[in-house]
N, C-alpha and C positions, 0 to 999 in steps of 0.2 A: 363844506357840510359845518354844521353849527351844533353845539353842543347845549344840551340842557341837565339841569338834575332835576329830576321828578320830585321828591320829597327834603328839606334838609331837617336832618334831625338835631335838634338842641340836647342838652346835657341836662337841663330840665323836664323835656319831654321823657328820657329814658328814668331820669330820678323820680318822676310819679310811678312808673311801672314797677312792680316786683319782677327780678330777671324769670323767674318761671312765668308770670304772665308774657311777659315783654318777649322771650322766645318764643312761645306759642302763637303771637300774633305772628303768624308767618306772612299773610297778606299784604301786611304794611313792613315789616321789615324786610322781607326779601326785596321788594323793589326800592325801599328807602335807599339804599346803599348801592342802586344800579344806573347806571349814568346811559341813555340813548342818545342815536345820533339821529338828523332827523334834517334834510334840507326843503323846507317850505318854497324854494322857487323851483324844484324838480316837475315836469310836464305828467298830470295825473289823468287818469281816463277820463272820458266826459259820459253820459249820460246815454250819448249818441254814440258811443265807440263800445259803451257795455253790449247796446242794442245789437248793433251790428256785429260783434264778436260773440252772441250769442244766438242771433239770426242763422250767420255761416254754420255755428256749430249743429244746429236744428236741420239745416238743409241737408249739410255733407253726411249728417249722422242718420238721415231720413234714408238718403241715398244708399250708403251702406250696407242698411237693411234690408231694401229691396234689390237693388244691385248686386250687392257683395257675394261673392261664393263660399262655401264652409270651408275650411280646412279637410282634407282630404288624403292619408295616408297614401290609397291607393294611387289616386291622383299625382301626388307626388313621386312618385315611385316612376310613374309614367314618363313625368317633366323631366326628372332625374335623369332619368335612362339614356334620352335624347341627347342632355346636356355632356352626359361622361362619353358617349359616342364619341360626340364632336369634340370634346378636348384632348381625346387619345388620339385620335387622327389626326387633328392638328399638331400635335406634339409630336408624333412619328415622323409626321411631313417635314418639320421645323429641325430634325435632325438625321435627316438625309433619306430617309425611308420613301421607296417610288410607289405611290399609290395613286389610284383614279381620283379623278376631280370629284366633290362635292354630289354634282348633279347625277354622276353616274354609281354613285354607294349609297347614296339617300334616298327613301323610299317617301313618298306621301305623307307618309306618320311622323318622318324625321329621324329615322331608327337607321342605321348603318348596316351594310351588307354584314352579314354573318363573317364569311371570309375573310373580306378585305379589314375587318374590326380586327379577327385573332392575327393575321398579318402584323397589326401595328403593334398589337398588344407583347408578341412573339419578340418583336424589333426591340421595343423598350425594355423587356426584362433582360434581353442578350446584352444592352448596350449599357444598362444600369442596372448589375447585380447586386445585391446588399447579402454579406454574410448570413443574416437573420435567416434567410430561406433555408437554411441548411437545418435550421430545429422545426422543421414543420414538423416532422411527426412526434415532436417531443411537445408542443405547442398544440396538441389538437389535431392533427393533419390540415386538408385543404377546407374544411368546414370552419374550424376555429381557431386556426393557427393566427389570422389577420386580427383577431380579437385579442386575442390572450397574450400575443407578443406586443409589447409596447413600441417597440420600433418602426410596427406597421400603423401606429396611429397617427394621422394627419394634426397634433398636438406641439407645444412645445416640449413638454415630456418626451412625446416621441422622439422629435430632434436630439434631445439630451439624450436618451436612452441609445441612440441611433450611434453618435460620437464615443460615449460612453463605452459603447461595445467596441468600437475599434480601439481604444485604449486597454481595454481590461480582458479582452478576448471574451465575451461571454456575453449573451441574450438574456435579457427580461423581460419577467410576463408574469400572468397567475398561470395555477394549475388548475385542475377541473373544479375544484373547492373553492377557487379565487383565492389562496393564498399566494404571498409575493415568492416569487421564485427565477433565480440564475443560472443558466447552463452555459457549458464551455463550449466554445464556437469548436467543430472539426477541423484538425490541420488544412484542409485543401479550401478551408472559408477564405473570403477575397477581406484581408485586412491590407492595411497598408503599412510600407515598411517605415516610412518617417513621417513626424508631425504633419506637416502640409498633405500627404496622401490621406492621410487617416482623418484631416477634415475635410476632406475635400469626398471621399467618398462616404463616410459619415453624414454629410450634408448636401450634395447634390445628387450622389446615388439614389440618397433615401428621398430625395424630394421626388423625382423623374420614375424612381421607380414603384413610388407610391402614385404616381397617375399611371402608369402600367396596370396595376391594379385594382384600379377604380370600377374597371368595367367586367371585373370576372378575369380568368384565367383564359389563355390562348385557345384550350380544349371548350371553353365554356362561353367565348366571346359576349357580351352582354348579359348575359343569364346568369353565371357562375356568382360566386361568392365575391364580393367588394372588400372594400377595407373599410373599418365603420368611421362613421362622419365624428367632425369635433365632439357633437352633444354627446354621442355614446361611448365617444373613446375618452372623454373625462368621466363619466359614470363609469365605466370599466375600472379606470384610474384609482377611484372614488374606493370603490366596492373592494379593493385590498389592503384599504386603509384598517386602522383596529377601530376607526369611529363608523363605520359604516358594516364592519364586518360581521355581526351579529346583527344584523336590520333582517328584520322580514318583512316580506309582502305578498299581501292577498293574489291567490290564482288560483280559479276553477276552484273555490270552496276550498282551497287549503293554503298553506303558507309556505314560502320558497324562500331561500336567500337574496340578499340583493345583488350579487355574481352573478347566481342561476337567472334572473329575472332578466338581466341586461346582456345574457346570453342568448333567452330566447326572443329577445327584440332584435338583435343581429340577425340571430338564424330563418326568422319570419312563422317562428311557431308563435306569437304574442298576436300577430296584426294579419288578418284575410282579407280577402278582396271580393267583389261580390260572386264569385263563383266558388268562395273556398278556399282558393288556392294562396298559398304565402306570399305575406308581403316585407321583405327584408327592411328593419330601419336602416338602413345603411350610406356611405356615403352622397349617394344617387338618391334617397329618400329624402336625407337635409338638405341638398341642392335643390329638388322639386317643393319641399316645404316654404324655402326663404324664397322660390319666386311667387308662391302664393301670398307669402306675407308681404311683397315687394309690390304685388298686384293688391292686396287691402291699403296699403299705406298709397296706394294713388288719392282714397278719399281724404285722408288724413294730411296731404298736399295739399287737395284742392282747398281744403278747410283752411291750410297756413297762407294761400295763396291770396284768395278772399281778403283775407284779415291783414294780410301785409299793404297787397294794391291800395283798399280802402284807406289804410292809415297815411302810406306815403301820399295820395292824392289829397285825401282831407289838410293832412299838414303842410302841403303844399302849396293848398290854395292858401290856408292862414297863411304862410308865410309872405306871399304875393299880395294878400289884401293888407295886413300888418307894415311891410314897407313899401307899400305904393309902388308896385312896379308895372307900368304901363307898356314897356316893351322889352322885345328881345336882348336889345342892348342892356338893358337892366339887370339880365337875369344874373350876372354875375356879382351882385349884391346878395344874394340868396346865400343862406348858410346851409349847407348841407345836413348836417347835423340836426336841423330845425324837423328834415321829411324823410331823411333817409331811414327805410325800416330796420334798422340793427340798434340792439345797446339802449333799448329807451323802458322805462320804468312803466309807461303808459301802454307801449305795444306788449310787454312783458306779461301786465294785467290781463290785456285783451285776448294774449294768448293761451295762458289761462283757464280764462271763461271760455273760449271758444272750445278748446280742447276739452275742457271739462265737459261743457254741455254736450259735445259730440260723444264723448262715452258715455254718455248718462241716455241719452237718444238711443246708443248704438245698443247697448246693453238691455235698456228697458225692451225696444223692437224684436232682438233677439229672444229675450226671454218670454215676448210673445209670441213667435214662430215655435219655439221649441214646445212650450206648452201645447198648442194647437197639435204639433206633430207628434208629441209623446202619447197623447191621451191619458195620462194623468200616470203614466210611467214615469217614478224618479230616476232610475239609471236612465231612462231612453233620453229624460229631460236635461239632463245634467250632462249626457253626452251631445245630446244636438246643441245645447249650449253655447259649452265650450268650443264646438270644432266652427262653429257662426261669429263668435263675438272677433272684433277687430282688436287684436295683440298690439298693432303699431301705435293705434289711438291710446292703448293704455300706456305705452311707452312715451309716446308724447305728453300725456298729461302729464306723467312723474318726473319728464323733463323741466316741464313747463311749473310746475311746483317748486322743483327745487331753486328756479332761475326767481322764481317770483317771494322765495323764501324771505332774502331780504328786504323787500318791499312791504311784504306781510308783517314781517318785525318793526315796520317804523311805522305803519298806520295802526298796528298794536300797541305800540306805544305812543303814539297818538292819542288815540281813546281812552287809555291810559291814564296820559297827563291830564286831559279833560276830567275823566272820572276824580282822580284825584282832588283835582282843584276845587269841585264842587264838593268832594267830602269834605276838602280841609274849609271852605266855607260853611258848611251846615254844621261842622265840627265847633266852629267859632261862634256861630250862633245861638248854637245851644249851650256851650259853656257861658257866653254872655248871658243868657234865659239865666242859667242855673246861679249864675253870679248873683243877677237879681231877684230872685227868688229866695236865695240863701241870706242876704240882707233882709227880703222882707219877713221872711218867716225865723231870723235869728230866734225868737222866743224859743222856737220847737228844737233847736240844733244843741248838740254836746260836743268840745272839741276833742282831740283825740286823747287828751288826756284823762277828761272827763268818760269820755266813752270806755277806756281802760279802765277806770273806775266802775262803770257800771258791771262790766262783765266780770271783775275781780270780787266786787258785792255777790253775784248772785253764785258764784263758785263758792264763798266762802258760806251762803244762805243754805246751799248744798251741803259742807262739809260739817256744819254745826246740827245739822238735822241729822249725817250720821252719827255725830259723836254722841248723840241722844239716842240712838235705836238699839234698845237692850235685845234686841235679839241678833243674833251674830249672821245667821245667813241673809236677813234682809240688812243689813249693815253692808256685806259686803256684797251683793248686788245692786245697792244704794252706788257703793264706792266704783262698781264696773260701770257703772250709769253716769258718774262723774267723769271715771277718764273719758269714757267716750265724746261725751258733751265737750269737754275741752280740746279735745282732739279736733272736732267738727268745727269749735270756733276757731282755732289755731288756722286749721286749713281753709276755712272762708275767709279769713282777715288776713294769712298769709302771713302769720308771727311765730314764734318762738314761743314754746308753751313756758316756759321759768322765766323769760323774759317779759313775757306779756299779763302774765296774770301776777298780784299782789297776793300773795299766801297770809301776811301779818296786818290783822285790825289794826292796830298802832300804825305801820306805815301806810295803811290804805286812808285813816282817819288824817293822818299829818299831810297826804297830798290833798286830800279835800281841804284841809286848812289853809296850804299854801297857795292851790289855786284861787278859795275864796277871796283871800288878802287880792290877789292880782286883777279881780274885776268888782265891778259896783253891782250889776245886779247878780243874783243870787238866786235866782228862778232855775238855776240847771239842777241846784240840790232839791226841788221837789219835782222837776222834771224827772232826777234818778229815781225818788222814790216813785214816783207813778209807773214809773216801768217795774221797780222792783217788788211792786205789790203785785203787778199783774204776771209775774215770771212765777209760774207752775211747774217744779222740776219733775222727772220723772216718766215725761211724754216717751214715744216712743221716736229713736232715732234710725234715720235712713231708711231705705224701702221695704227691708224687711223687718216684719213683726216680732220683736223679743218678749214675749208670753209673760216673763218672770216680771216684768217692769207693771204688768198691767196692776199686781198686786200691791204697788207701793205708792204711801203716802206720805205727806210731809207732816211730821208732829209737833213741829214746834214754831216757835214765832220768833223769828230772825231778828225782824224789823225792831218790835217792841223790846224783847231781850238783850239785843245787842245792839243794832243799830243805832238806836236812839240815844242808848246810854255811853257812843262812844265818841259823840260829837256835840256842839253846843247849836247849831242851825236850825233842827227841826226835832219835835219832840215827836210823843207817841201820841200826842192830842192831834196833832198837825199829821201824824200820817192817819190816822183815824178817819179825819175829815176827808182826806184824799180820797181812801178808800170809798167811804161813804158817796163822797162826792160822784164816784164814778157806777157805783151802783146806782146810785138815783140816775145818772145820764143813761146807764144802759137800758132801764125804764122806761126813759124819754124817747130813746132812740127805737125802740121796739113796739114803744106804743103797748107797754104791757106793766103798767104801774101796779097793778094789782098783784102780780105773780112777779115784782122785780126782783125777790130771791133766786127764783127759778131761774129767770133771763139772767140773774149775774151767775149762776153755776153754769149756764149754756156756756155763754161766753167766754169765761175762764176756760172750760172743756175745750173750744174750740184753738182756744189761745196755746194749749199744751198741746194739742192734737197736731198742728200745725208748727212746732218746735219752737215757740217760746216767744213771742213777741218780735223784737227789734232783731234780733237775732236769725229768726229765720226770715222773717217779711223784707228784710234790708238787701240782701244778695237779691231775691227774685225782682224787688222793685227795681234794684240795680241795675241787673241786666235790661229790664223795659227800657233804663233813661239812656242806658248807653247804647241802644241800639245795635246800626251797622258798624261801630267800633270794636264790637265784639263778636264779630259774625265768623262763623266755622269753628269756635271754640264750643266747650264740652265741660262740664265736673267742674270739679274744683276751679280749674283754669278758667272757665266761663264766670265763675262766680268770683274769682279773685281781680280778674280783668276787668269787670262790671266794677266793682265796689271802687277800684284805682281808677277809673275813667271817672264815678262820680263824686271821689272823697279826693281824689287828686287833681281832678279837672276842675280849681278853681270854687268848688263849694266852700273850702273853709280858709280861714286866714290864714298862710304859710304854709299851708298844702296839708292834709291830714291824713293822705293816703287812705289805706282801705278802709281802716275805723272811721275818715271822714264819713266816707261813703254812707257807712253804715248810721252815723250820728244824725245826719240830714234827715232821716226818716223815723225818729225816736217823738213819741208822745202823740201821735195821731198827724203827725207832720205827712208819713209817707200817702196819704189821701191828697194831701192839699199839692205836695211836693210833685205827686204824678200828673193830675189832672190841670193844675195851672203852671206845669212847664212848659206847655207849645210842641213837647217831645212826643207825647202820649196823652191821652183822653182818657176822661173819668170811664168812658166805654171798655176800654182797656182794660182796668183795674176792676170794671165788673167782671168781664171775661174770663180774665186772667187768674182772678181769686175766687171769691164765694160771698154769699150774704153776710157771714158768722166775720168775716176779717172786715169789710166794709162795717156791720156796727162796731164792731171793738174799736176799730180806727176813728169812728163819729164820736163813742163813747170816751175815748180817752181824750181826742179834743176838748169837746163839752166839759170834761170834769177839769180838767186843765184849767180852761177858762174860766169858769163859774168860781172854783176853789182856790184857784192859784192867782191866774192873770186879777180877776176883777178883787176877790174877797182880802186877799194876801197884798198885793201891791197896788190895787187900784188903777192896773192898765186897761182901759176900756179899749183902747186902739188896738190894743192885740185882739180883743174881741170884733171889733167892725172889720179890721184883716183878714181874721179868720170866718167872719159872716160872708164875705165878699168870695173867699177861693171856697166855701162850700156851695154858694151861690152857683158858683163858676161851674165847680162840678156837677149840679144837679141840672144846669142847662144842655151840658154838655149829653149830659146821660138821656135826657129827655130826647134829644135831637135823634140821638143816635137809635134810639126806639122805636123812635117815629118811622125813621127811615128802615130799618129792619121790618118793622110789618107792613109797608108799603110795599116790600118788594114783587116784582112778580112770579118768583117760583116762592114755592113753599115758603114761610118762614118759619125759622127754627123756634116752636113756642116754648120750648122748656128753657132755652135762652132769653125768651124775652119774658119768659114770668121772673128769672132770676135779678134779671139787668131790673124788674119793675120794683122787686123787693129789696134791692141796695137804692133805687131813688127815693123810694119813703124813706129809707133809714136817714139818706142825703137831705130830704126835705126837712124831716123832724128835727134836724143838726140844726139844719139852717134857721128853720122856726124859733130852736129856742136860743140862737145866738141874738135872733133880733130881739127876743125878750129881755135880753142881758143887757143890747143896748138902749131899748127904752126905759130900764130901769135907771141906766146913767143919766138919760135924756131928763128923767124926773127930778133926779139929784140935783142938776144943772138947774 
């Protein structure tokens, strides 16, 4: 056997995913630490093997339906009665009882003469007495004492209580209500004088006394009360335990105790024959049922023989052909292990298939028979079905599954190995593509520290507004919103509030200066300002609407009054220019230049309603990008794992974790990142989000390119990349709309309409970016 490890787990993999998210990724984690064994050289079943096995199961299953006989307690009692007569007569003869020949005493139905049978029973009773018979009245008389006295049970417990009685001088059983009792033997009871005698009486006398009691007493030979069979004995023993003591059984529209129900089975009250006479469920009946089950098992055996014979013949032929055996003299070169029908993987699987097919066909066929016979009566259907179904077939299928479990595990391991290999390949391709995109659209990304600054400035923006809110009740409501918002940020990014948010403006501006000194390109500050200008607090958080938030408004200008005065990189004029560019871009994207103010308000409203820009959209888009890497998760764990995958999965230099996953989508990059990633399509964006989201992302992208990339930094190359990405978005969405429109089934007109509106936004954005490129060409 050879070992292989499904997925090696590296420290880097664990580091990139948060502890909570990693624990929840059970589908990966649970298998990553397991090793499976699999032998590639083992003989596996072929298609022909499966076909023969299924065909054998089908044929023998049909034969069992048409030729099989239903189980019958009445018939079982008759069969068992004949067997009991034979057992008693043979036992009596064996110990010296002078009886006529079988031909003289057995009639044509196989039953023994009552007179001869009575003689045999009396002989055995006198030769093998047991002390428990002295307690017959106490255990319910002739009708019940064989059931209530545990020493009359042909079970291990029956033998135990028989031997125990010899040493303790007591009989053990139950009273009328099923309570466990013990009774002292009378003085004249047969008890051994020493240990060997006690064991001999408790064992041999017990065994052959039970034989004498199988067929009733000598007064009612063949017809009287016998002994309970192993099944009923076990049920009676269980009925005296606390677990079954209070169990109730439905009987004739009423409930009776489990113990009394067992008594009714033994007395013949529960089952009746065709003439309405009682049928005792005793040892004789159980023997008859065993005979019927043995008859049923002939079909199972036939199925087994067909499969094993085919296996032997086919493997023998293959062995002869492989070893080029041409004469009888060369047969000694055959390897018996290659064709003998034992302990083989292929044979085990064939048996599972054949027995499973047999059971399915037998069950279906008998269900049809029961349905026809019952004529709609549910009770009659159930009775007919359960009396006709092949129980040995059920047992054989269970055994086959048990022995096939090891091979099934190997098959699952093989399939899983292939699936995980493909998963790893796709994951690597995805990460490579995302790495490429990260480099390609770096102008739209923030690193982890920059992302932390963005959310910290947003928090300070809200805090500044609260500080300048005069009405105390409004200030309290705004503070409540701020706490909930910060909690949602921490939950989504899997960070600690006190460690993540910067509370001091001086500290935040200090970090901004520190970052700026380490990088040549400072366009990230403009990107941060663009996101801050789109941030509109006091939107609804979570699924439940809070009406108190509806009346909250921002009454302050944090960007102009605080932010611009706290640093020297971007002034109030620049902020207003970015805001103006965004407003102009909205008019361009919506095609509504004349009502640009109204369009700006509408886009700001949808940004607020959907949780405010990057924070809301990032987790949703990250889930789409992460794809099956986070399958099975939900809620915060899904968001955290998705952002970890995107951010920690090579999107940022050094690994930015979940903050990096959010940052890649800033400033209109969500649309380009999704549509250009190869992981999902622009159509997915249009379906998963709304027209307003596409408007907002296109507007931010256009504003960034026109006001920041071109006017401030002269980076027309950024415009080219953005235009190419938007062109690809539009092409993909256009193709998707065409495919949906041409579907044979009635297309979703509402969805197509939404996608067309999103397409118009993309086309306008692409056209505006083209104009920016044209202005560059004119300058050249």
